[in-house]
C-alpha positions in Angstrom: -51.2 -231.9 -138.0 -49.0 -229.8 -135.5 -45.3 -229.5 -136.5 -42.2 -229.2 -134.5 -38.9 -228.2 -135.2 -35.7 -227.2 -133.2 -32.0 -226.6 -133.4 -29.0 -226.0 -131.4 -26.8 -224.4 -134.2 -23.9 -222.0 -134.9 -26.2 -219.3 -136.6 -29.2 -217.3 -136.1 -31.9 -219.8 -135.1 -35.0 -217.9 -136.0 -34.7 -217.6 -139.7 -34.0 -221.2 -140.4 -36.8 -222.3 -137.9 -39.2 -220.4 -140.0 -38.1 -222.0 -143.1 -38.2 -225.4 -141.6 -41.9 -224.7 -140.6 -42.6 -223.8 -143.9 -41.8 -227.2 -144.9 -44.4 -228.5 -142.3 -46.9 -226.1 -143.8 -48.3 -229.5 -145.6 -49.2 -230.8 -142.1 -52.1 -228.4 -141.5 -52.2 -225.5 -138.9 -53.9 -222.1 -137.9 -51.0 -220.4 -135.8 -47.4 -220.6 -135.5 -44.5 -219.5 -133.1 -40.6 -219.5 -132.5 -38.8 -219.3 -129.3 -35.0 -218.9 -128.8 -32.6 -218.4 -126.1 -31.2 -214.8 -126.1 -28.4 -213.7 -123.6 -29.5 -216.7 -121.4 -33.2 -216.1 -121.3 -36.3 -217.1 -123.3 -37.7 -214.8 -125.9 -40.7 -215.5 -128.3 -42.6 -214.5 -131.2 -46.3 -215.9 -132.1 -48.9 -214.9 -134.8 -52.3 -216.4 -135.6 -53.0 -217.7 -139.1 -50.3 -218.5 -141.7 -46.6 -218.5 -141.3 -46.3 -215.2 -143.5 -47.8 -213.4 -140.2 -45.2 -214.9 -138.2 -42.5 -214.0 -140.6 -43.8 -210.4 -140.3 -43.7 -210.5 -136.8 -40.2 -211.8 -136.9 -39.5 -208.7 -139.3 -40.8 -206.3 -137.1 -39.2 -207.9 -133.9 -36.4 -210.1 -134.7 -35.4 -212.5 -132.6 -31.6 -213.3 -132.2 -30.3 -216.4 -130.6 -28.5 -219.9 -132.1 -30.9 -222.4 -130.1 -34.5 -222.2 -130.5 -37.9 -224.2 -130.9 -40.6 -223.3 -133.7 -44.1 -224.9 -133.9 -47.5 -225.0 -136.4 -50.4 -225.6 -134.4 -53.5 -227.1 -135.2 -56.2 -226.4 -132.4 -57.0 -229.3 -130.0 -57.5 -227.3 -127.0 -58.3 -223.8 -126.9 -59.2 -221.5 -130.1 -56.4 -220.7 -132.7 -55.5 -217.5 -131.3 -52.1 -216.0 -130.8 -52.5 -216.5 -127.3 -52.9 -220.2 -127.7 -50.2 -220.4 -130.2 -47.0 -222.4 -129.2 -44.3 -222.1 -127.8 -45.7 -221.9 -124.4 -43.7 -221.2 -121.3 -42.4 -219.6 -118.4 -39.2 -217.2 -117.9 -37.3 -220.6 -117.1 -38.6 -222.7 -119.8 -40.4 -222.6 -123.4 -42.3 -226.1 -125.0 -43.6 -227.1 -128.2 -46.1 -230.1 -128.1 -47.8 -232.2 -130.8 -50.7 -234.7 -129.4 -52.8 -234.3 -126.5 -52.4 -234.6 -122.9 -55.3 -236.8 -121.8 -54.9 -235.9 -117.9 -54.1 -232.2 -118.5 -57.4 -231.1 -116.7 -56.2 -233.0 -113.4 -52.6 -231.8 -113.6 -53.9 -228.3 -114.0 -56.2 -228.4 -111.3 -53.2 -229.7 -109.1 -51.0 -226.7 -110.1 -53.6 -224.3 -109.7 -53.9 -225.6 -105.9 -50.7 -224.5 -105.3 -51.1 -221.2 -106.5 -49.6 -221.4 -109.9 -51.8 -219.4 -112.6 -52.5 -220.3 -116.2 -52.6 -218.0 -119.1 -54.0 -220.2 -122.0 -56.8 -222.8 -122.5 -54.1 -225.3 -123.9 -53.3 -228.8 -122.6 -49.7 -227.9 -123.6 -49.4 -225.3 -121.0 -49.6 -227.7 -118.3 -46.4 -229.3 -119.4 -44.5 -225.9 -119.2 -46.2 -225.0 -115.8 -45.1 -228.8 -114.4 -41.6 -228.4 -116.0 -41.4 -224.7 -114.4 -42.5 -226.2 -110.9 -39.7 -228.6 -110.6 -37.2 -226.0 -112.2 -38.3 -223.8 -109.4 -37.8 -226.3 -107.0 -34.1 -226.7 -108.1 -34.2 -229.4 -110.3 -32.1 -229.4 -113.4 -33.7 -229.4 -116.9 -32.7 -232.9 -117.3 -34.3 -233.7 -113.7 -37.6 -231.6 -114.5 -38.0 -233.3 -117.7 -37.7 -236.8 -116.2 -40.2 -236.1 -113.6 -42.6 -234.3 -115.8 -42.8 -237.1 -118.4 -43.6 -239.5 -115.7 -46.9 -237.5 -114.8 -48.2 -237.3 -118.5 -50.8 -239.5 -120.2 -51.7 -239.4 -123.7 -49.7 -238.7 -127.0 -46.9 -236.4 -127.2 -44.1 -235.0 -129.1 -42.3 -232.4 -127.0 -39.1 -229.9 -127.6 -38.0 -227.9 -124.6 -35.5 -225.2 -124.4 -34.4 -223.5 -120.8 -33.1 -220.2 -119.7 -29.5 -220.2 -118.8 -28.6 -223.2 -120.8 -27.8 -221.7 -124.3 -26.6 -225.0 -126.0 -29.3 -227.4 -124.6 -32.6 -228.7 -126.3 -34.5 -231.6 -124.6 -37.0 -233.8 -127.1 -39.6 -236.4 -125.7 -41.6 -238.6 -127.8 -44.9 -240.5 -126.6 -47.2 -241.8 -129.4 -46.2 -238.5 -131.6 -43.4 -238.9 -134.0 -39.9 -236.9 -133.6 -36.7 -237.2 -135.6 -33.1 -235.9 -134.4 -30.8 -234.7 -137.1 -27.0 -234.6 -136.9 -25.1 -231.8 -138.4 -21.4 -230.4 -138.1 -21.2 -228.5 -134.7 -25.2 -228.5 -134.7 -28.1 -230.7 -133.9 -32.0 -230.6 -135.1 -35.0 -232.3 -134.0 -38.4 -232.2 -136.2 -41.6 -233.7 -136.5 -40.5 -235.7 -139.5 -37.3 -235.9 -141.7 -38.9 -233.4 -144.1 -38.5 -230.5 -142.1 -34.8 -231.2 -141.5 -34.1 -231.9 -145.1 -32.2 -228.8 -146.0 -30.1 -229.0 -143.2 -29.1 -232.8 -142.6 -30.2 -236.2 -144.0 -28.6 -238.2 -141.2 -31.6 -238.8 -138.8 -32.2 -240.7 -135.8 -35.9 -241.5 -134.6 -37.0 -241.5 -130.8 -38.8 -244.7 -130.2 -41.8 -244.7 -127.9 -41.2 -243.1 -124.5 -37.7 -242.1 -125.6 -36.3 -238.6 -124.4 -33.0 -237.0 -125.8 -30.8 -234.2 -124.9 -29.4 -232.3 -127.8 -26.2 -230.1 -127.4 -23.6 -228.4 -130.0 -21.6 -231.6 -129.7 -24.1 -234.3 -130.1 -27.2 -236.2 -128.5 -27.8 -238.4 -125.6 -30.9 -240.6 -125.9 -32.7 -242.1 -123.0 -35.8 -244.5 -122.7 -38.9 -244.4 -120.7 -36.9 -245.5 -117.9 -34.4 -242.7 -118.0 -31.8 -245.3 -118.9 -29.2 -244.1 -121.7 -29.9 -245.9 -125.0 -28.4 -246.0 -128.6 -30.6 -245.1 -131.6 -29.7 -245.9 -135.4 -28.7 -243.2 -137.4 -30.0 -243.5 -140.9 -29.9 -241.3 -144.4 -33.2 -240.1 -144.9 -34.4 -240.3 -148.5 -35.6 -236.7 -148.4 -33.2 -234.0 -149.9 -33.2 -230.1 -149.5 -34.5 -230.1 -153.0 -37.6 -232.8 -152.7 -40.2 -230.4 -152.4 -41.1 -227.5 -154.6 -44.1 -226.5 -156.8 -42.0 -225.8 -159.9 -43.9 -223.8 -162.5 -47.3 -225.0 -160.9 -49.7 -222.8 -159.0 -50.3 -225.1 -156.2 -48.6 -228.4 -155.0 -51.7 -230.1 -155.4 -51.7 -229.1 -159.3 -48.0 -230.3 -159.5 -48.9 -233.7 -157.6 -51.8 -234.3 -159.8 -49.3 -234.0 -162.9 -47.1 -236.6 -161.1 -49.7 -239.5 -161.2 -48.2 -241.2 -164.4 -44.5 -241.3 -163.0 -45.5 -242.2 -159.5 -47.5 -244.9 -160.9 -45.2 -246.3 -162.8 -42.3 -246.4 -160.3 -44.8 -248.1 -157.6 -45.8 -250.7 -160.1 -42.3 -251.6 -161.4 -41.1 -252.5 -157.7 -43.6 -255.3 -157.8 -44.1 -256.4 -161.5 -41.4 -257.9 -164.0 -42.5 -256.2 -167.3 -40.8 -259.2 -169.1 -42.6 -262.0 -167.8 -46.0 -259.8 -166.8 -45.5 -261.5 -163.3 -46.0 -259.9 -159.7 -43.0 -260.5 -157.6 -44.0 -259.5 -153.9 -41.3 -259.3 -151.6 -41.4 -261.6 -148.2 -44.6 -261.5 -146.2 -45.2 -261.7 -142.6 -47.9 -264.3 -143.5 -48.5 -266.9 -146.2 -51.5 -265.8 -148.5 -52.0 -269.6 -149.2 -53.3 -270.3 -146.2 -54.5 -267.3 -144.3 -57.9 -267.3 -143.1 -59.0 -263.8 -143.2 -57.5 -260.3 -143.7 -58.5 -257.3 -141.5 -58.1 -254.2 -143.2 -58.0 -250.8 -141.7 -57.0 -247.1 -142.4 -58.4 -243.6 -142.1 -59.6 -241.2 -144.8 -58.5 -241.7 -148.5 -56.2 -244.1 -147.2 -59.3 -246.2 -146.1 -61.3 -245.8 -149.4 -58.1 -246.9 -151.3 -58.2 -249.9 -149.0 -61.8 -250.4 -149.6 -60.8 -250.8 -153.3 -58.3 -253.2 -152.2 -60.9 -255.6 -150.4 -62.9 -255.7 -153.7 -59.6 -256.8 -155.5 -58.6 -259.3 -152.9 -61.8 -260.9 -152.7 -62.5 -261.1 -156.1 -58.9 -261.9 -157.7 -57.4 -263.6 -154.5 -60.9 -265.2 -153.0 -59.6 -264.0 -149.4 -62.2 -262.9 -146.8 -61.4 -259.4 -146.2 -63.0 -257.6 -143.1 -62.5 -253.7 -143.2 -63.2 -251.0 -141.0 -61.8 -247.1 -140.3 -59.2 -247.8 -137.6 -61.2 -245.2 -135.3 -64.3 -247.8 -135.3 -62.1 -251.0 -135.4 -60.5 -250.3 -132.3 -63.6 -250.3 -130.2 -65.5 -252.8 -132.4 -63.3 -255.4 -131.1 -64.0 -257.9 -133.7 -63.2 -262.0 -133.3 -60.0 -262.4 -135.4 -58.8 -265.9 -136.3 -55.8 -267.5 -135.1 -52.9 -266.8 -137.7 -54.8 -264.2 -139.6 -53.4 -261.1 -141.3 -53.8 -257.4 -141.1 -53.4 -254.8 -143.7 -53.0 -251.4 -142.8 -52.8 -248.5 -145.3 -51.3 -244.9 -144.3 -49.6 -242.0 -146.6 -47.4 -240.7 -143.7 -47.1 -244.1 -141.7 -47.9 -241.7 -138.6 -51.7 -241.7 -138.5 -52.7 -241.7 -134.6 -55.7 -244.1 -135.1 -54.3 -246.5 -137.4 -50.9 -246.8 -135.3 -53.3 -247.6 -132.4 -54.8 -250.5 -134.4 -51.6 -251.5 -135.6 -50.5 -252.3 -132.0 -54.1 -253.4 -130.9 -53.6 -256.3 -133.8 -50.3 -257.3 -132.9 -51.2 -258.0 -129.3 -54.0 -260.0 -131.0 -51.5 -262.1 -132.7 -52.3 -261.1 -136.1 -49.4 -260.6 -138.7 -49.5 -257.0 -139.9 -48.6 -255.7 -143.0 -48.8 -252.0 -143.8 -48.8 -249.8 -147.0 -47.0 -246.8 -146.4 -45.4 -244.0 -148.6 -42.5 -243.0 -145.6 -39.9 -245.8 -145.1 -39.0 -244.2 -141.9 -42.3 -243.9 -140.5 -43.5 -245.2 -137.2 -45.9 -247.9 -138.8 -42.7 -248.8 -141.1 -40.7 -249.4 -138.0 -43.6 -251.2 -136.2 -45.3 -253.4 -138.7 -44.2 -257.2 -139.2 -43.6 -256.0 -142.9 -44.0 -253.1 -145.3 -45.0 -252.7 -148.7 -43.7 -249.0 -149.8 -45.6 -246.5 -152.3 -43.0 -244.6 -154.3 -45.0 -241.3 -154.4 -42.3 -239.1 -153.0 -43.2 -236.2 -150.6 -47.0 -235.1 -150.9 -47.6 -231.7 -149.8 -51.1 -230.8 -150.5 -53.3 -232.0 -147.7 -55.8 -233.6 -149.8 -54.2 -236.9 -150.9 -53.7 -237.2 -154.7 -50.7 -239.4 -156.2 -50.1 -241.0 -152.6 -54.0 -242.4 -153.0 -53.3 -243.8 -156.3 -49.8 -245.0 -155.5 -51.8 -247.1 -152.8 -54.1 -248.4 -155.2 -51.1 -249.6 -157.4 -49.7 -251.5 -154.4 -53.2 -252.9 -153.3 -53.7 -254.3 -157.0 -50.3 -256.1 -157.2 -51.1 -257.3 -154.0 -54.3 -259.0 -155.0 -52.6 -260.6 -157.8 -49.8 -261.9 -156.0 -52.2 -263.2 -153.4 -54.3 -264.8 -156.1 -51.5 -266.9 -157.6 -50.0 -267.8 -154.1 -53.7 -269.2 -153.4 -53.9 -271.0 -156.9 -57.2 -269.3 -158.0 -55.5 -266.9 -160.3 -53.7 -268.7 -163.6 -50.5 -267.5 -165.0 -52.5 -266.5 -168.0 -54.8 -264.3 -166.1 -52.1 -262.9 -163.9 -50.2 -262.0 -167.3 -53.4 -260.3 -168.7 -54.1 -258.0 -165.6 -50.5 -257.1 -165.0 -50.2 -255.8 -168.7 -53.4 -253.8 -167.9 -51.8 -252.3 -164.6 -48.6 -251.6 -166.6 -50.7 -249.6 -169.2 -52.2 -247.5 -166.5 -49.2 -244.6 -166.3 -49.6 -244.1 -170.0 -53.4 -243.6 -169.9 -52.9 -241.1 -166.5 -50.6 -239.1 -168.8 -53.1 -239.1 -171.6 -56.0 -238.2 -169.4 -54.0 -235.2 -167.6 -53.9 -233.7 -171.5 -57.7 -233.3 -171.1 -58.0 -230.6 -168.2 -60.2 -228.5 -170.6 -63.2 -231.1 -170.3 -62.7 -231.5 -166.4 -62.3 -227.8 -166.1 -65.8 -227.2 -168.2 -67.6 -229.8 -165.7 -66.1 -227.8 -162.8 -67.7 -224.5 -163.8 -71.2 -226.0 -163.4 -70.1 -228.3 -160.3 -69.0 -224.9 -158.8 -72.3 -223.5 -158.7 -74.0 -226.2 -156.6 -74.5 -226.5 -153.0 -74.9 -230.3 -153.0 -73.4 -233.0 -155.5 -73.9 -236.7 -155.7 -71.2 -239.1 -156.6 -72.6 -242.7 -158.1 -70.3 -245.8 -158.4 -70.6 -249.6 -158.5 -68.5 -252.3 -157.4 -64.8 -251.2 -157.1 -65.7 -247.8 -158.5 -68.0 -247.3 -155.2 -65.3 -246.1 -153.2 -64.0 -244.0 -155.7 -67.2 -242.3 -155.8 -66.6 -241.8 -152.0 -63.2 -240.6 -152.7 -64.7 -237.9 -155.3 -67.0 -236.6 -152.7 -64.5 -236.4 -149.9 -62.1 -234.3 -152.2 -65.0 -232.0 -153.1 -65.8 -231.8 -149.6 -62.2 -231.2 -148.5 -61.3 -228.5 -151.4 -64.1 -226.7 -152.2 -66.3 -227.0 -148.9 -69.3 -228.1 -151.1 -71.4 -230.4 -149.6 -71.0 -233.9 -151.5 -71.9 -237.5 -150.9 -71.0 -240.8 -152.4 -73.2 -243.7 -152.8 -73.4 -247.1 -154.4 -75.3 -246.6 -157.6 -77.8 -249.4 -156.7 -78.8 -247.5 -153.2 -79.9 -244.3 -155.2 -83.9 -245.6 -154.9 -83.5 -247.0 -151.4 -83.6 -243.0 -150.1 -80.6 -240.6 -151.5 -82.9 -240.3 -155.0 -85.2 -238.0 -152.7 -82.5 -235.5 -152.9 -82.5 -235.1 -156.7 -83.5 -232.0 -158.4 -82.3 -229.6 -161.0 -79.8 -228.0 -158.8 -78.0 -231.2 -157.8 -75.1 -232.5 -160.1 -75.0 -236.2 -160.1 -71.5 -237.3 -160.9 -71.2 -241.0 -162.1 -68.4 -243.2 -162.5 -69.4 -245.9 -164.9 -66.9 -247.4 -167.5 -68.3 -249.9 -169.6 -68.2 -253.4 -168.7 -70.3 -255.7 -166.7 -71.9 -253.4 -164.4 -72.4 -250.7 -166.8 -76.0 -251.3 -167.8 -77.2 -251.4 -164.1 -75.5 -247.8 -163.3 -76.9 -246.3 -166.6 -80.2 -247.6 -165.5 -79.8 -245.8 -162.0 -78.7 -242.4 -163.9 -81.6 -242.7 -166.0 -83.6 -242.5 -163.1 -82.0 -239.5 -161.7 -82.4 -237.8 -164.9 -86.2 -238.8 -165.1 -86.5 -236.7 -161.9 -84.4 -233.6 -163.0 -80.8 -234.2 -161.8 -78.1 -233.1 -163.9 -76.0 -236.2 -164.7 -72.6 -236.0 -165.5 -70.2 -239.0 -166.1 -66.8 -240.3 -166.4 -66.8 -243.1 -168.6 -64.9 -244.5 -171.8 -65.8 -244.4 -175.4 -68.2 -247.2 -175.5 -70.1 -246.0 -172.4 -70.2 -242.3 -173.5 -72.2 -243.6 -176.7 -75.1 -244.6 -174.4 -75.1 -242.1 -171.7 -75.0 -238.9 -173.8 -78.7 -239.6 -174.6 -79.5 -238.2 -171.2 -76.4 -236.9 -169.4 -75.9 -233.4 -169.4 -71.8 -233.7 -169.8 -69.8 -236.7 -170.4 -65.9 -237.0 -169.9 -64.4 -239.6 -172.2 -61.6 -241.4 -170.3 -59.1 -244.3 -172.1 -60.8 -247.6 -172.3 -59.2 -250.2 -169.8 -59.6 -253.6 -168.1 -62.5 -253.1 -165.3 -59.8 -254.4 -162.9 -57.9 -251.2 -163.3 -60.8 -248.6 -163.7 -60.6 -247.7 -160.2 -57.1 -246.3 -160.5 -57.8 -244.3 -163.7 -61.0 -242.9 -162.5 -59.5 -241.7 -159.3 -57.6 -239.1 -161.3 -60.4 -237.0 -162.7 -62.5 -237.0 -159.4 -59.1 -235.6 -158.0 -58.7 -233.1 -160.8 -62.5 -231.9 -160.8 -62.3 -231.1 -157.1 -59.0 -229.2 -157.6 -60.4 -227.1 -160.4 -63.9 -226.3 -158.6 -61.5 -225.3 -155.7 -59.7 -222.9 -157.8 -62.9 -221.4 -159.1 -64.2 -220.8 -155.7 -60.8 -219.4 -154.4 -60.4 -221.5 -151.4 -57.1 -222.6 -150.2 -56.2 -225.5 -152.3 -53.3 -226.9 -150.4 -54.3 -226.2 -147.1 -58.0 -226.4 -146.8 -59.5 -225.0 -143.4 -59.6 -227.4 -140.4 -57.6 -230.2 -142.0 -54.1 -231.6 -141.4 -51.8 -233.8 -143.8 -50.6 -236.2 -140.8 -53.6 -236.9 -138.0 -51.3 -237.7 -135.1 -54.0 -237.1 -132.6 -57.2 -239.5 -131.7 
């Protein structure tokens, strides 16, 4: 989603802002811009498309000034054009904005009624025009911001600079995260700590409703009632060297190869290798007595959570209800007294999931979140957090963060099962041993890239693809279809294998690859039977399985990729990796933008 950076510095601002924006490219965007204060007045440069276009514009028309703001835009209101690109503003003020101003049409009509003219289709320009209106009436920048914020409804992260105030930047946050960075004689603001990591590791986060005045000597924080407040300064885990592609062609390729170490690091935080026992940190609820878990997330995180649902119901025998966050908010399900909620997010800033978190807290549920960013809003607002140790994930399509989520959910299911007395010490040891073997299996799997590439060459020619799975591999089939859609723009659908004859089988012909996730185990024969039905109708069956399954499937499958043999409990983690690899290689063959697929954003911070 949109990215914000800003600084009050000692050196030229524009090159540093451009570099910080590059670190926010992973969020997804369609235009970009920078504004600085030059000799007391506001100047800006904007460009449609990628940051290279903005860099070209800055090379053609350099921007001076040591105070400035920058933005990468993911269009919500108005087409992704240079005119609609941020920063927006007037001769008095320049503004960058993440989020959506829900009452912008009402405010715009009010301002137009007073003769104020607008230049763009964006909701953000309404903020700039409202600020300018107050400034024109003699208000100071602080007074104009305080008055404007009280009129805004919706979600926003804002950074603003003002003509005639060369060492002042004001930031505000409601529903959209902002971090303030502390330097030596400099101050910074950014959508997240990653943008600021080359400049500082000392970070403070604006809380809901906060606004802040940054200068060359420090920062003043104010709450929603305009009262001075203090905000804790923390050392962020990110460093300036945290992100880089190394020798890989794409961030996604690099992140695929980080699966083994990420899985190992994430599992080690909750499993004692010597005793083969799970040791979860203190939780905001007692798994032994919790009546029900409400599970929610968005996108790939929801599919990881769906695998977690299978595990928790089967291993821990806990009733679990699940919904995508955007639906749970409005379905208004009955929630039991003393119930628990489990939320999953890579960024910890997903707008719909955050809204569900707050709703569930209002309904007196004990909220536990699984996130990859310790300093995120979800981490701060949850009753408890379990972290994935995936490090920064730059590719928009989730890879290592997804398998890290699965690893945490698996250990959680085992820990809950022991707490409830439904999982013996021996069974826990067997399943944790299987989990601890997954990183090594993942490393072995990554050595078989050529087999996946051969499969990708066939899939790349298709217009439609079906993914099939049963049990806990059904959500992985959905994930495989989602990844292929995201990266290659090929239409793909995931189905529970048993549902084939209830409709989807009508789609099968010789041009439709049917990709199955079917390791040997209790559900193998039923899935194999479904695949034979597809093959009998001309379907091009392709399978990810193990050695035992391969001997049966080769009789009718067009292609079989053999994965390591593992316990069925951990099969979803291992099968997630090749479907991600397949999507990656198909996208490379088709020449799409692997790391930044069209229309997508890494952190979706608007509803």
